[in-house]
Biotite code that builds the C-alpha atoms (Angstrom):
import biotite.structure as struc

atoms = struc.array([
    struc.Atom([-1.324, -32.790, -36.281], chain_id="A", res_id=1, res_name="MET", atom_name="CA", element="C"),
    struc.Atom([-2.765, -31.003, -33.156], chain_id="A", res_id=2, res_name="ASP", atom_name="CA", element="C"),
    struc.Atom([0.653, -29.089, -31.574], chain_id="A", res_id=3, res_name="THR", atom_name="CA", element="C"),
    struc.Atom([-1.249, -26.982, -29.036], chain_id="A", res_id=4, res_name="ALA", atom_name="CA", element="C"),
    struc.Atom([0.531, -26.614, -25.744], chain_id="A", res_id=5, res_name="ILE", atom_name="CA", element="C"),
    struc.Atom([-0.718, -26.531, -22.133], chain_id="A", res_id=6, res_name="ASN", atom_name="CA", element="C"),
    struc.Atom([1.831, -23.767, -20.741], chain_id="A", res_id=7, res_name="LEU", atom_name="CA", element="C"),
    struc.Atom([-0.556, -24.413, -17.048], chain_id="A", res_id=8, res_name="GLU", atom_name="CA", element="C"),
    struc.Atom([0.741, -26.506, -14.458], chain_id="A", res_id=9, res_name="SER", atom_name="CA", element="C"),
    struc.Atom([-0.593, -26.427, -10.917], chain_id="A", res_id=10, res_name="THR", atom_name="CA", element="C"),
    struc.Atom([2.821, -26.992, -8.584], chain_id="A", res_id=11, res_name="ILE", atom_name="CA", element="C"),
    struc.Atom([2.111, -29.479, -5.964], chain_id="A", res_id=12, res_name="THR", atom_name="CA", element="C"),
    struc.Atom([4.924, -28.863, -3.264], chain_id="A", res_id=13, res_name="CYS", atom_name="CA", element="C"),
    struc.Atom([5.507, -32.789, -1.549], chain_id="A", res_id=14, res_name="PRO", atom_name="CA", element="C"),
    struc.Atom([6.897, -31.142, 1.911], chain_id="A", res_id=15, res_name="THR", atom_name="CA", element="C"),
    struc.Atom([4.055, -29.270, 2.592], chain_id="A", res_id=16, res_name="CYS", atom_name="CA", element="C"),
    struc.Atom([1.334, -29.497, 0.243], chain_id="A", res_id=17, res_name="GLY", atom_name="CA", element="C"),
    struc.Atom([1.081, -25.976, -1.270], chain_id="A", res_id=18, res_name="HIS", atom_name="CA", element="C"),
    struc.Atom([-0.346, -26.202, -4.382], chain_id="A", res_id=19, res_name="ARG", atom_name="CA", element="C"),
    struc.Atom([-0.379, -23.451, -7.019], chain_id="A", res_id=20, res_name="LYS", atom_name="CA", element="C"),
    struc.Atom([-0.445, -22.369, -10.967], chain_id="A", res_id=21, res_name="GLU", atom_name="CA", element="C"),
    struc.Atom([2.025, -21.640, -12.971], chain_id="A", res_id=22, res_name="GLU", atom_name="CA", element="C"),
    struc.Atom([3.499, -20.843, -16.268], chain_id="A", res_id=23, res_name="THR", atom_name="CA", element="C"),
    struc.Atom([5.899, -22.742, -17.446], chain_id="A", res_id=24, res_name="MET", atom_name="CA", element="C"),
    struc.Atom([8.217, -21.685, -19.787], chain_id="A", res_id=25, res_name="PRO", atom_name="CA", element="C"),
    struc.Atom([8.939, -22.257, -23.477], chain_id="A", res_id=26, res_name="THR", atom_name="CA", element="C"),
    struc.Atom([12.899, -21.693, -23.917], chain_id="A", res_id=27, res_name="ASP", atom_name="CA", element="C"),
    struc.Atom([13.873, -23.333, -20.575], chain_id="A", res_id=28, res_name="ALA", atom_name="CA", element="C"),
    struc.Atom([13.350, -25.955, -18.468], chain_id="A", res_id=29, res_name="CYS", atom_name="CA", element="C"),
    struc.Atom([13.097, -25.306, -14.304], chain_id="A", res_id=30, res_name="GLN", atom_name="CA", element="C"),
    struc.Atom([15.016, -26.727, -12.401], chain_id="A", res_id=31, res_name="PHE", atom_name="CA", element="C"),
    struc.Atom([14.692, -25.495, -9.151], chain_id="A", res_id=32, res_name="PHE", atom_name="CA", element="C"),
    struc.Atom([11.256, -24.117, -7.512], chain_id="A", res_id=33, res_name="TYR", atom_name="CA", element="C"),
    struc.Atom([10.603, -22.813, -4.310], chain_id="A", res_id=34, res_name="GLN", atom_name="CA", element="C"),
    struc.Atom([7.202, -23.295, -2.478], chain_id="A", res_id=35, res_name="CYS", atom_name="CA", element="C"),
    struc.Atom([5.742, -20.072, -1.632], chain_id="A", res_id=36, res_name="ASP", atom_name="CA", element="C"),
    struc.Atom([4.866, -21.430, 1.764], chain_id="A", res_id=37, res_name="ASN", atom_name="CA", element="C"),
    struc.Atom([7.362, -23.961, 3.164], chain_id="A", res_id=38, res_name="CYS", atom_name="CA", element="C"),
    struc.Atom([10.761, -22.282, 1.487], chain_id="A", res_id=39, res_name="GLN", atom_name="CA", element="C"),
    struc.Atom([11.586, -26.182, 0.720], chain_id="A", res_id=40, res_name="THR", atom_name="CA", element="C"),
    struc.Atom([13.391, -25.783, -2.916], chain_id="A", res_id=41, res_name="VAL", atom_name="CA", element="C"),
    struc.Atom([12.151, -28.750, -5.109], chain_id="A", res_id=42, res_name="LEU", atom_name="CA", element="C"),
    struc.Atom([14.289, -30.203, -7.576], chain_id="A", res_id=43, res_name="LYS", atom_name="CA", element="C"),
    struc.Atom([13.385, -32.459, -11.166], chain_id="A", res_id=44, res_name="PRO", atom_name="CA", element="C"),
    struc.Atom([13.126, -36.510, -9.843], chain_id="A", res_id=45, res_name="LYS", atom_name="CA", element="C"),
    struc.Atom([15.804, -39.396, -10.821], chain_id="A", res_id=46, res_name="PRO", atom_name="CA", element="C"),
    struc.Atom([14.554, -39.594, -14.568], chain_id="A", res_id=47, res_name="GLY", atom_name="CA", element="C"),
    struc.Atom([12.631, -36.756, -14.790], chain_id="A", res_id=48, res_name="ASP", atom_name="CA", element="C"),
    struc.Atom([13.766, -33.045, -16.724], chain_id="A", res_id=49, res_name="CYS", atom_name="CA", element="C"),
    struc.Atom([12.468, -30.575, -14.958], chain_id="A", res_id=50, res_name="CYS", atom_name="CA", element="C"),
    struc.Atom([10.466, -29.750, -11.600], chain_id="A", res_id=51, res_name="VAL", atom_name="CA", element="C"),
    struc.Atom([6.604, -29.475, -13.822], chain_id="A", res_id=52, res_name="TYR", atom_name="CA", element="C"),
    struc.Atom([7.212, -32.959, -14.808], chain_id="A", res_id=53, res_name="CYS", atom_name="CA", element="C"),
    struc.Atom([8.304, -34.463, -11.701], chain_id="A", res_id=54, res_name="SER", atom_name="CA", element="C"),
    struc.Atom([5.766, -31.918, -8.995], chain_id="A", res_id=55, res_name="TYR", atom_name="CA", element="C"),
    struc.Atom([2.848, -30.062, -12.157], chain_id="A", res_id=56, res_name="GLY", atom_name="CA", element="C"),
    struc.Atom([-0.539, -31.283, -13.105], chain_id="A", res_id=57, res_name="THR", atom_name="CA", element="C"),
    struc.Atom([1.326, -30.671, -17.032], chain_id="A", res_id=58, res_name="VAL", atom_name="CA", element="C"),
    struc.Atom([4.565, -32.132, -18.304], chain_id="A", res_id=59, res_name="PRO", atom_name="CA", element="C"),
    struc.Atom([7.106, -29.482, -19.466], chain_id="A", res_id=60, res_name="CYS", atom_name="CA", element="C"),
    struc.Atom([6.482, -28.499, -23.105], chain_id="A", res_id=61, res_name="PRO", atom_name="CA", element="C"),
    struc.Atom([9.257, -30.617, -25.248], chain_id="A", res_id=62, res_name="PRO", atom_name="CA", element="C"),
    struc.Atom([7.745, -33.181, -23.374], chain_id="A", res_id=63, res_name="ILE", atom_name="CA", element="C"),
    struc.Atom([3.762, -32.212, -24.192], chain_id="A", res_id=64, res_name="GLN", atom_name="CA", element="C"),
    struc.Atom([5.065, -31.885, -28.167], chain_id="A", res_id=65, res_name="THR", atom_name="CA", element="C"),
    struc.Atom([7.638, -35.278, -27.839], chain_id="A", res_id=66, res_name="GLY", atom_name="CA", element="C"),
    struc.Atom([10.732, -32.607, -29.250], chain_id="A", res_id=67, res_name="GLU", atom_name="CA", element="C"),
    struc.Atom([12.522, -33.541, -26.454], chain_id="A", res_id=68, res_name="LYS", atom_name="CA", element="C"),
    struc.Atom([15.772, -30.445, -26.278], chain_id="A", res_id=69, res_name="GLY", atom_name="CA", element="C"),
    struc.Atom([18.801, -30.902, -23.762], chain_id="A", res_id=70, res_name="ASP", atom_name="CA", element="C"),
    struc.Atom([17.254, -30.183, -21.013], chain_id="A", res_id=71, res_name="CYS", atom_name="CA", element="C"),
    struc.Atom([14.873, -33.252, -21.145], chain_id="A", res_id=72, res_name="CYS", atom_name="CA", element="C"),
    struc.Atom([17.772, -35.293, -22.600], chain_id="A", res_id=73, res_name="ALA", atom_name="CA", element="C"),
    struc.Atom([17.012, -37.947, -19.047], chain_id="A", res_id=74, res_name="ASN", atom_name="CA", element="C"),
])
């Protein structure tokens, strides 16, 4: 089984459309993210565990591996 995970995800701000590639943490879900362009603070959409699952091009590592941690309990 291939357990390689992609840690790079591009977050797109829903307010201004600014895109930025970020490296996702592997030890925690990221609940808040501030847009570099408009300073809007992003929070996960209902049902998502983190900002990467809501606004990123790649879901967070626990979702990718199917080994949801406490932060992905939604």
